[in-house]
N, C-alpha and C positions, 0 to 999 in steps of 0.2 A: 611154355612157361619157363623153360631153362633160361631164356633171354632175360626175363624179368628177375630171375634169381641172381643172374650176374650183375644186373644193374643195382639191385638192392643190397649187394655185398656178399652174396653167396659164392661158393667156390665154382670155378669154371674150368673146363678141361682144355679149351683152346686158348688162343691168344686173345688178350683183352682189347676191345675196341676203344677208340679215343672218346673223350667226352662229347665232342661235337657230333661224332657219328652216332653215338648213343642217343643224344637229344634229337637228332634228325629222325632216327628210327622211331623214337617215342612219339614225335609229332606226326609222323606218317600213320602210326597206329591210331592216334587220337582222331585223325582226319578220316581214316578209311575203315576202321572197325565198325561192324554192324552191331556187335554185342555190347551192351552197356557195361558189363563187367570188364571187358578188355579195355574200353576207354577209361573206366574208372581207375584200373591198375596203371595205365599209362600216365594219367594225370597225377596219380600219387607218386609215381617215379619222377616225374618232372618237378614236383614239389620238393622232393628230397635233393634233387640236383640244383635247385634254383639259388641256393645260398652260395654254393661254390662256383657255379657257372652262371652268374647273373647275366653277363653279356650274351652268351649263346642262347640261354633259355629265353631271354627277352626278345632277341632278334627273331628266333625261329618259332617260338611257341605262343607269342602274344595273340596273334590272330586266331589260332586254334582255341586258346583258352576263352577268348571273348565269344567265339562261336558256341563253345560248351555252355557258357552262361546263358546264351540265348535259347538253345535247343533242349538242354537237359535239366530244365528247372524242376522237373518232377522228382529228380533224385538229389536229395540234399547232400549226400556224401560227396558226390563228384563236384557239386557246386562249391562246397567248402574247400576241397582240394584246389580247385581252380582259383578261388579267391586268395587262399594262402600263397599260392605260387605267384600271383600278380603282386601281392603285398611284398614278398621277398625280393622281387626284381626291382621294385620301385622304392622300397624303404632304404633310408640311409643309416639305419641302426646297425652298425657293423659289430658283429659279435666276436669275430676272430681276433684275438689279442695279438697274434703274430703279424697282422697286417701292418705295413709301414704307412707313413704319412702320405706318401705319394699315391699309394693304392687307395687310401681312404678318400683323398680328393678326387681320384678317378671314379670311385663308387658314388660320391656325391653327384658328380656330373652325370653318371649313368642314371641314377634315380630321377633327376630332373628331366633328362632326355626321354626316358621311357614314359614319365608322367605326361610330358607334352604330347607324345605320340598317342597316348591313351585318350586324352581329352580333346584331341582334334575332332573326333566324332562325338558330338554332344550326346548322341544316343547312348554311348557307353556309360556316361555319368547317370543319365536317366535310368538306365537298366540297373545300375548299382543301387540307386535309390529305391527302385521297386523291389529289389532283393532284400532290402532292410525290413520290408513288411513281413518277411517270413519269421515265424517265432522260433524256429529250430535254432538251437545254440550254435551248431556247426556252420550255419549260414550267416546268422546275424553278427556273431562276434568277428569273424574275419572280414565281413563287409564293413563293419564300423572301423576296424583298423586300416583297411585299404582306403576308405574315404578320408580318414584323418591324414594318411600319408599324402594323398592327392592335394589336400588343402595346405599341408606344410610345404609341398614342392611348388605348386602353382596356385597360390591362394586366391588372388583376384579373379582369375579366369574361372576356377571351379565355383567360387561364390556367385559369379554372374550366371553360370549355368543352373545352379541350384535355385537361384532367385527367380528365374523365369520358368522353371519347371513347375507344373501344377502340384500343389500340396507338398512341395519339396521340403520346406522347413518344418511343416507339421509332422511329416514322417520322422524327422530327426528328433523332434521334441518328444515323441513317444518313447524314445530310448530312456528318458529320465524316469519313466514309470515302470520300467522293466524290473521284475522281482529279483533277477539275477544281478548281484552286485558287480560282477566283472563287466557285464555289458553296460550297466548304469554308469559305472565309473569311467569306462572308456567313452561312453556317450558324452560325459561332461568334458573330456578332453577334446572330443570331436567338435562340440559346440564352442569351445574356446577358440579353436582354429577357425571355425566358421564365422564367428562374430568379430574377429579382429579387423579393425579399421573399416568397417562397413556399417554405416548408420541405418541403412534400410533393413538389412537382416537383423540388426540389433533391435529395431522397433518390432519387427515381426516376432522374434523370439520372446521379447518382453510381453507382448500381447497374447502369446500362447501360454500364459500362466507360468513363465519360467521363474519369476521371483518366488512364487508360492512353493514351487517344487524344490528349488535350491535351498530356501530357508528351512524347509522340512528336512532335507537331507542333512543340513548342518546341525539341526536340533537332534536328529536321530544319532548322529555321530558323536555328540557330546560337546557341541560348541567349540570353545578354544582348546578343550582337552582332546579333541578328535585327532584323527590321523591325517594322512596326506589327501584324503578325499575332501576334507574341509578346506584345505588349501586350494585344491582345484576348483571347488565351488566358489570360493572367494575371488579367485582370479577371473572366473567367468562373470561374476557379478560386477567386477571392476570393468571388464570389457563392455558390459551392457550399459553401465551408468556413466562412464568417463566421457566427458564432452558430448553428452547426448541429453539435451534439455528435456526432450519429450519423455524419455524413460525416467529421468529424475523426477519429473512431475508426477508420472504414473506411480513411481515407487512411493512418493510422499502421500499421494491421495489414496493409495491402497493400504495405508496404515502399516507399511512394512518397517518404518523407522522404529515403531514401538517394539517390534520383534528383535531389534538389535540390542536392546538393553541387557538381556541375560548374557550376552557375550562377554561383558565387562565386569561380571560379578566375580570378584576375586576374594579369597579368604584372608584371614589374618596372617597365616603362615605362607609367605610367598617365596620361600627358599626352595631351591631344587627344581626349578622350571625346566622342562624338557626343551630340546631345540625345536621340536615340532610345535609345541605350545607357543614359544616365542615367535615363531614364524606366523602361526595362525593369528595371534593377537596383533602382530605388526600389520598383517593384511587387513584385519578388521578395522584398525585405526585408519589405515589408508582409505578404506571404503567410506568411513565417516567423512574424511577430508574431501573425498570426491564430491559428496553431496553439498558441502559448504565451501567449496573452493572459491577464492576471490575472482577467478576467471569466469565463473558462472554468471548468468544474468542476476542483477541485484535482487529482483523480486523473488526468484526461485531460491536464492541463497537465504534470504530473510525468512521465508516460509519454513524452510528446513531447520533453520536455527530455532525458530519458535517451537516447532514440533519436537525438537530434541530436548528443549527445556521442559515442555509440558509433560513429556513421557518419562522424565527423570534420567535421560541418557547423559546430560551434562553433569548432573549430580554424581552419577556413577563414575564418570571420567575424573571428576575432581577427587573422588575417593582414591582412585588409583594414583593420582598425582601426589597426594599426601601420604600414601601408604609407604611402609618400609619393606625393604627386601626386593623391590621390583628391579629387574635388570635395567642396566643403563640405557640400552637402545630402546627398550619399551618406554622408559620414563621420558626419554627425549621425544619420541614420536607422540606420546600422550600430551606432552606440553604443546607440541605443534598442533595437535588435533584440538585441544581446548582453545588454543589461540584463534583458530579459524571458526570455531563454533561461536565464540563471543565477539568476533570482529564486526563492528558496526551495528550490533544488536544491543540496544539500551537495556533491555530486560536481562539478557544473559550477562552483560557487563556488570550490572548492579548485583546480580547473584554472585558472580566471581569475586567482587569486592567484599562480600560478606563471608566468604569461605575462610575458615581458620585452620591452621595446622594443629594436629594433635600433640601439643607441647604444653609445658607448664612454665610460665603462663602462656595461654594460647596467643599465637601471633597470626596476623593476616597472611594468607597465602602469597599475596603480592610481595610482602616483606621477605618471606622465606625464599622466594624465587630470586629477588634482587640480591639477597645475600650470596646465592649461588653464582649470580652473574658477575659480581665484583670479586669473587674468590678465584684467584689465579690457579688454584690447585684443581679446580673442576675441569672436566673435559671441554675442549673447545666447542664441540658440537652442541653440548648441553648449554653452554653459555649463549650460543647463538639462538638456541630454541627459547631460552628465557627472555632474551631481548625481543624476539618476535612476539612472544606472549604479551610482554609489556606494551609493545607497539599496538597490537590488536586491542588490548584493553583500553587504550587511549584513543583509538581511531573513532572519530566522530562522537566522542564522549566528553563534552565540555564539563559535565559534572565530575567525572573522574580526573580530568586535568586540573580542575580547581582543587580537588582533594589532595592531589600530589603536591601542587605548588603550596597549598596551605601548610603542609608539614615542614616547609622551609621558613615560613614567616615567624617572626619572634614571638607572637602571641600564642602559637600552638606548639612550640618546641618544649619537650619534656625537660625541665631543669634538673630532675634527679638523675637522668641518664640511665634509668632502669630499662626502658623500652626504646628500641631503635625504630625510627620512622623511615619511610621510603625516601623522603627527601634527604635525610642524613646519609643514607647509604649511597645515593646518587652523588652527593657532594664528596663523600669519601672516595668513591671510585673515580670521580673527575680529577681529583688532585693526588691520586696515588702514584706510585712509581711504576706501575704496570701499564704498558701502552694499550693493551686490549681493554683493561678496565676503564682507562681514560676514554677510549673511543666509544665503548658501549654506554658508559654513563652520559657522555655528551649527546649521543644520538637519542637515548631514552629521555633526557631532559628536553631535547629539541621537540620530541613528540608531545611532551606536555604543553608545549607552546604552539603547536601546529594549528593555524587558522583560529587563533584565540587571542585577540588583542588585549582583552582584559587581563589574562594571566601574564602576558608579556609585560604589562605595566606593573602587575603585582610582584613579579620576580625582581624588579628593580629595587624593591624594599628589602631584599634579603641581604643580611650583613653576616660576614664570616669572621670568626675570631682566629687570627693567624697564630699569635703567640701570646703568652702571658705578659701583661704590661703594655702591649701595643693596642691602639684603638682598632675597632672592627673595620673590615674592608668590605666594600660592596662586592657582590658576586660577579657583576660585570667587570669591575676593575681587576678582580683576582684572575678572571679568565684572560684578560689582555696582558696581565703581568706574566702569567705562565707562558703565553704565546710569545711574548717578546724575549723571554729568557731562552727559549728554544733548546739548543744543544747544551746549555750549561748544566741542566739537571740530568743526573744519571738515571736512565730508565731501562727496564727490561723489555725488550722488543723493539719495534720500529719507532724511531723518534718522529718520523714523518706522520705516522699514524695518529699520534697524540695531537699534533698541530692541525691535521686535517679534521679530526673530530671537533676540536675547539672552534675552528673556522666555520664548520657546518653549523654548530650551535649558535655562533654569533650571527651568521647570515640569516638563520631562521628567526632568531630573536629580534633583529633589527628590521626585517622586512615587514612592511605594512604597519609600522609603529614609529611615527615621527618622534615620540617622546623618548623612546629607547635610543634613537639616532642622536638626539640632542645630548643625552647622558653620555653616549660614547664619544661624541665630539668634545665634551667638556674636558676630557683628559687630553692635554695638549701633546702628549707623546704618541697617541694612536695614529694620527694621520701621517706624521713623518716616518713611523715604523712601516706602515703599509706602502707608502711610496718607495721607501728604500728596498723593501722586499720585491716589489714589482720591477724596479729599475735594474736590479742586479741580473747578471747573466750566470745562471746556476746550471747544475746538471739536470738529467731527466727526472730524477726523483724529486727535485725541488720545483720542477715546473708545475706540478700539481698544486703545491702550496702557493706559488705565484698566481696561478689562475684563481684560486680561492680568495687570495688577498685582493685581486682586481675585482672580483665579484663583491666583496665586502665594501670596498671603496665606492663601487658603482651604486650599491644600496644606500650608502651615506649620501650620495648625490641625489638619487631619484626620490628618496623618501625624506629629503631635507625640507623642513618648514621655514628655513631662513631665520630662525630665532636667534642664532649666534652670528654676530656681525663678521667675525673672523673666518667663519666656516660656511659662508653662504654658497649656494649652488655655483654661481658664476666664479667665485674665487677658487673653489675646488676644481672646476674645469680648467681654469688658467694654470693651476698648480700641476695638473696632469699634463697639460700641453707643454709646460716648460721643462719638467723633470723627467717625464716618461715619454710623452708623445702619444697622440691619439691612436695612431696606427699600431704602435707597440702595445698600448693598453688593450686594444681590441684583440690583438693577437694573443696576448697572455690570457685574456678572458676566455678565448676559444680553446685553451688547453684542457679545460674541464670536460667539455662535451666530446672532445676527440680521444679521450683516454679510454683504453679497453675496459678497465674495471667499471667505468661509468656506464657503458653500454650493457654490461652484464647486470649491474644493479637495477637498471631501468626495466628489465624484463618482467620481474615478478616481485611482489611485496616481501616474500620470505627471504631473509638474508642467507643465501646458500653459498658460503665461502668454502672453497676446497682447502685453504690453509690460512693461518693468521695473516700472512703477508698480503693476501688479497682483500682483506677487510679495510676498505677505503670509503666507499660510498653507500649511502642509504637510499632506499627506493623513493621515499617521499622527498628527499632532498633533490633527487634528479628531476622530479616534477617542478620544484621551485626553480631550478636552474633553467629549465625550458621556458618557464614563465617570465623570468627576469632578464635572460641574456639579450633578447631582442630589444626590450624597452630601455635597458641600460645603454646599449649601443646607440639607440636613437637619441637618448638624453645627452650623451657625450657630444654628439655632433650638432645639437640644437643650439641656437643663439638665445641671448637673453630675451629678445623680443618674442621669439616663439614660446619661450617659457612663460612670459607674461600672458600671451594669448591663451596658452593652455590653462593657466590659473584662472583667467577670466571665464573660459569655457567651463572649468570645474565649478566655479562659483555659480554660474547660470544653471548648470546641471543640479547643483545642490538646491538652488532656489526652486527649480522645477520639481525636484524630488520632494521638497517640503510642501509645495502646492499639491502635488499628487497625494502625499500622505494625508494632507488636510482633507482633500476630497474623499479619500478612502475612509477616513474617520467619520466624515459626514454620512457616507453611504452605510457604514456600519451602524451608526446611530439610527438612520432611517430604517435599516433592516430590523433593528431591535424594536423600533416602534411598530413596524408592520407585524412582527411576531406577536407583540402585545395585543394589537388590535385583532389579529386572528384568534388569539386565545379568548379575547372578550367575545368575539362572534361565536366561537364554539361554546362558551359557557351560556350565552343567550340561547343558542340552539338547544342545548341540553335543558335549560329551564323551560323553553317552549314545549319540548317533548314531554317533560314532566307534567306541565299543565295539561297538555292534551290527554295524557294517561289519566290524570285526576278527573278530567271531564268525562272520559269514557267510564271510569269507575262510578262516578256519580250517576251517569245515565243508567248503568246496570243496577245500581241500588234503587233508583227511582222505579225501574221496571219491576224489581222485586217487591217494592212497596205496593205497586199497582196490583200485582198478583195476590199479595196478602189481603189487600182491601177487597178484591173481588171474592176471595174465599170467605171473608167475613160477611160480605153482603149475602152470599148464598146461604151461609149458616144462619144469619139473622132472619132471612126469608123463611127458612124451614121452621125456625122457632116460632115465628108469628103465626104460621099456618097451624102449628101444633096447638098453640094456645087458643086460636080461633075455633078449634073443633071442640072446645069445652071439655078437655081431658080432666082427670081428677087432680085435686090439689097436691096430692103427695108427689106425683110425677113432676108437677111444675116446680115445687120446692126442691126437688132433686136435681133439676137441670139448671136452674137459674144461677147458683153460685159458680158453677164451672164456667158458664158463658161469661159472667161478669169478670172472673179472674183472668180469663183469656183476653177479654177486651182491655183489662188493665195492663196486662203484659204488652199487648199490641201498642197501647198508648205510650207505655214507657219506651218501647223500641222506637216509636215515632219521635218521641222527645229526644232520644239519643241521636237519631239520624238528623234531627233538626239542629242539634248542637254541632254535629259534624259539618252540616251545610253552612252554619254560621261561621265556623272556623275557616272553612274554605273561602267564604265570601270575604272575611277579613284579610286572608292572604292575597286574594285578588285585588282587594282594596289597596293593600300596600304596593302591589305590583303596579297598579294604575298610578299611584303616587310617584313611584320611581320613573315610570314612563313620562309623566308630566314634567318631572324635574329634568329628565334628559331632554325633553322637548323644549322646555323654556330656556335651557342653557345656551343654545346657539342664538336665541332671540336677544340675549343681553349683549352679545358682541356685535353691536350695530356699527362699530367703527370700521369694520372691514366688510362692506356690503358685497364685495365680489366673492369672498369666500363663502358668505351665507348663501349667495345665489347658487354657487357651485356645489356646496356641500349639503344644504338643507333639503332639497327635493328628495334625495334618496332616503334620508332619515325620516322625512315626513311621510313618504309613501309607506315605509316599513311600519311606522307608528300607526298610520291609518289602518293598515291591514290588521295589525294586532288588535287595535281598538274594535274593528268590525268583528273580528272573531270573538273577542270577549263579549261584545254586545249581543251577538247571536247566542253565545252560551248563557248569558244572563236572562235573555228573553225566554229561552227554552226552560231554564230553571224556574223562572217566575210563573210560567204557564203550569209547570208541574206542581209548584207550590199551591197555586190557586185551585188546581184540580183536587189536590190532597185536602185543602181546606173545605171544599164543597163536600167531598166524600165524608170528611170527619163530621161536618154539621149534620149530614144525613144520618150517620151512625148515632150521633147524640140524640137526634129526634127519635130514632127507632128505639134507643135504650129507654128514653123517657116514656114513650107510649107503652113499651113492654113493661116498665115498672108500674105504670098506672093500671095495666090490665091484670096484674097479679092477684089482688084480693077478689075472691069469688064467694058470693052468699048463696047458700042452698036452702030454699024453702021446703024442699022435700026431704029434709033430714040429711043432706049431703054435708060433707066436712067443709067448714069455712077456713080458707087459707089466709092467714094474716102474715104481713111482712115481718120477719124477725128484725130486731134492732141492729144486728151486725150488718145485715144487707143494706139497711138504710144508711149506715155509716159509710159503707163502701161506695154507695151511690153518691153520697155527698162528697166523698173524696174524689170520685171520678168527675163530678161536676166542677170541683175546685181545680182539678188538673186540666180539665178542658178550658176553664177560664184562663189559666196560666198559659196554655198552648195558644189561645187566641191572642193574648198579649204578646207572646213571642212572635207569632206570625205577623202581628201588627208592626212590631219593631223591625222585623225582617223586611217588611214592605217599605217602611220608612228608609231603611238602609239602602234598599234597592233604588228608591227615588233619589237618594243622595248620590249613589253610584251613577245613575243616569245623568244627573246634573254634572258630575265630574266628567263623564264621557262627552256630554255636550260642550262643556268648556274646552276640553282637549280638541274636539272637532273644530270649534271656533278658532282656536289658536292655529290649527293646521290650515284652516281656510284663510286666516290673516296672512300667514307665511306665504301661502300660494299666491294671494293677491299682491303682496309686496314683490314677490319674484316676478310676476307678470308685469307689474308696473316698472320694475327695474329693466326688464327685457325690452319693454316698449320705449323707455327713455333711451336705452342704448341704441335701439334701432333708429329712433328719431335723430339722436346726436350724430350717428354715423351718416345718416342721409343728409343732414344739414352740412356736415363737413364735405361730403361729396359735391353737394350743390355749390358750396363756396369755392371749392377747387375748380369746378367748371367755370364759374363766373370770373375767377381770377385769371384763368387761362384765356377766356374770351377778351378780358380787359387788356391783357398783355398783347394779344394779337391786334386789337384796335389801336393801342398806343403805338405799336411798331408801324402799322399802316399810316397813321396820322403823321408820325415823324417823317416817314418817307415822302408823304405828300408835301410837308413843309419844306423839306430839302429840295424837292422838285420845283417848288414855287420860288425858291431862293431865299426863303425866310430863315434867318439864323436860329439854330436851336441851342439854348444855353443849358449849363449843367443844372441850374436851379429849376429851370422848367422841367428838365428830365426827372429831377427828384420829385417835383410836384406831380408830374404826370405819373411817376411810379407809385405815388402814395395816394392819389385820388381814386374815387370810385366812379360809378357810371355818370353821376352829375358832372364831374370834372371833364369827362369825355365830351359831354354836350357843349361845355364852354369852349373846349379846344376846337370843336367843329365850328362854332360861331366866329372864333378868332381867325380860323382859316378862311371863312367867307369874307370877313372884313379885309384881310390881307389881299385876297384875290380882287376885291373891288378897288382898293388903293392901287394895285398893280395895273388895273384897267385905266384908271385916271391918269397915272403918271407916265405910263409907257405908251409908246406909239404902236406901230404894227407889230413890233416884236412882242410887246405885252399882250396884245390880242392873240398873237399866234400861240403864246404860251398858255393863255387862258383857254384858247380853243383846244390845245393839246390836252390840257387838264380835263376839259369837258369831255373830249373824246375818250380820255382814259377813264373818267368816271362813268361815261356811258358804257 
């Protein structure tokens, strides 16, 4: 043990061995010792030497330490020492302050080299992953630190090994659930390194419930008021979500966006924010921007934007935007975040337009932001953020564009001057002496006209009051005046910047708007100014202005409607060829796309300028240049004939488009008609179902009536038997009123049921009338028999089916009514016999029962009611007969329609057959005429045109006359000719044979 005391810093009696010799002896002891305590002490000694002697320990002890990890897993202490030693020799965290820069670079190289040696054997990384399953703090914590170091040194290689190892990522995810904060926090750092730039691992980590655990940790730590652990969790969330559409969709569908709202709940007193809170809130805002970035797929971005509005996150961001005391960098990032949340989403843009600043009087948030943009005292980054917010507000928002342009029109300007509108702020910035305000206002106004020809025409109406006493000047004229003055006006900042902004505004304004081009050309000084600017040889700074002037002149040519005789397309081309030259013009036009600042602006929509001097191009304007550069080049080289051809093609295309739109409208109308017919069919189906339910209800009621009548029959039979047995009169008088009252109630119920049946019969009667009207309607339209033949059969069959069903229902109901009538007559007869048998005379002193007068009155009332019921039944039977007659008439109309249809079909078949026969006869006739003409020519008989006309117009009888003429001609030929004639006739005979 004296050796270890010397190593660990104790006093030694002999000479001290060197570090390399000590490390060699310790490695031998680790490799050869049989006792676990000796090996543990040796590894502990190596750990203490590993920081000072990284190279020696790494070269000599790495294999032994890996062997210890493999063989001594039962002892957590030696495993912890071994992991700490490996971490010290691979880590680049240099703790000694006295080390120089060269030694630190050498240590960086050492860590990478030792990491590369360690991961050559993939089993080493797999072994390390298995050790992380140990719950012992002395094993898990150094293992987490070592794996984090491996990922920092050789990230892609270690990621691939972990990806292919079974349950590798799941083991690392268990670290977030560790109750010990040190291991949990280092586990977050490990997952940061693991998920960097690897989409496959990002997806696995996300589906291992990482979002839920990380959001829980952020909530536990106090959201934005938390410490550095919140920052680490936010960085890990950014790794998982950035440029990963699958994880973004999973985050949205998991309702995790709703859990982000509490992050941005700030109080009224926003002074004294800590640096960590500013960092946390900055990362939170960046995380929101990751979900709604313009580089994401449009569908995913739109769904996230809607979710942020519905959960109140956008409202919370607007509160921060209008709050006081918020740090400048947080305010700038909040503006950028709100910009991307509302970009291209109509609902969010409408909400943002309704936000007011907490001022007196309240002002719209857009006006307050524009005031900051045109204020040269505000920071440059904040002004760029406001411009981006305004651009996003107007992106694909024609409603917002119209509102901004409307604030410039004379009818909407506030004459009192109390409130400042957005249009007035833009005009003020456009004509101020600050070049940045000029550029920002020009670009903002150009976005109000982007892809909106209506607002381009409306902006031509804007008039500006330049000075008192002078007439107002149009906005377009004022822009060209400032552009032509150029260097004469003293401005703060770059003068080129102002002209570039105005030229971008004019190019956007005039593109795709021939009316604006005509207004621009009305000013006779504009075209000479543009040609002079393009023709001059200026420096590099002015080349950009020359390129934009060439673009503006090309727009005046390409979108010219030739309404001005002096500035027609052909004359402008001749002017370019004489004063500039086509090649020189195209070269100047190419200066725009070749500029370095142009390529930077084309990368992303957000204006990210490092300095005010780099503020030259707008992202949307770069798209316009790409679209117009090629077509302008072609139009310059095209001749007048080609232009005419193009105009003709455009006209034909417009005509074709008009025809297409006409047919589209027809199709829409037909679709509407189809929908109406479908609705009618659905209503008829509902009515049919209701009728069927009514019939079933009636059947059930009839069955109930049957049961009640059966019960009455049984009761009356029992009563007759009782009276036939000559019971005493007192009992008869006691039973008879109850039975009579019961019969009266039953008759009343029958009467009510009969009224219900009568009402239902009237409803069916009205339904039959409607069906007859619908059936007779197509019969009136006899002028179009083809449509009747095509459309009536289906309706006739439907009507016939409905009539048959109604007839069956009426028959069944009539049978039931007849049965009820029979039963009622039987009951009446029984009641009359019962009433006659009531008085009983007793010769042997028995009591004689006489009918009381009230019973006689009841019986008379019952008789009267039965008469009324008979009359009602008779009326019902008459109505039934009338319904049957109506049904028979409808059946007859259906039969007539079917007969007419069959007759029309027969006539069609006959006419088609006759036409076919005529065609066959005409074909045969033509063949005969051709053969007869050939025979006439062979016989030498001249064929004249009149004969041909007669032959072509005659029928079969004319053909017979022609055959007779041919026979006469052949006889004349035999008389006049000699042997030659006979030879010809013989040849004809042979030919005919």
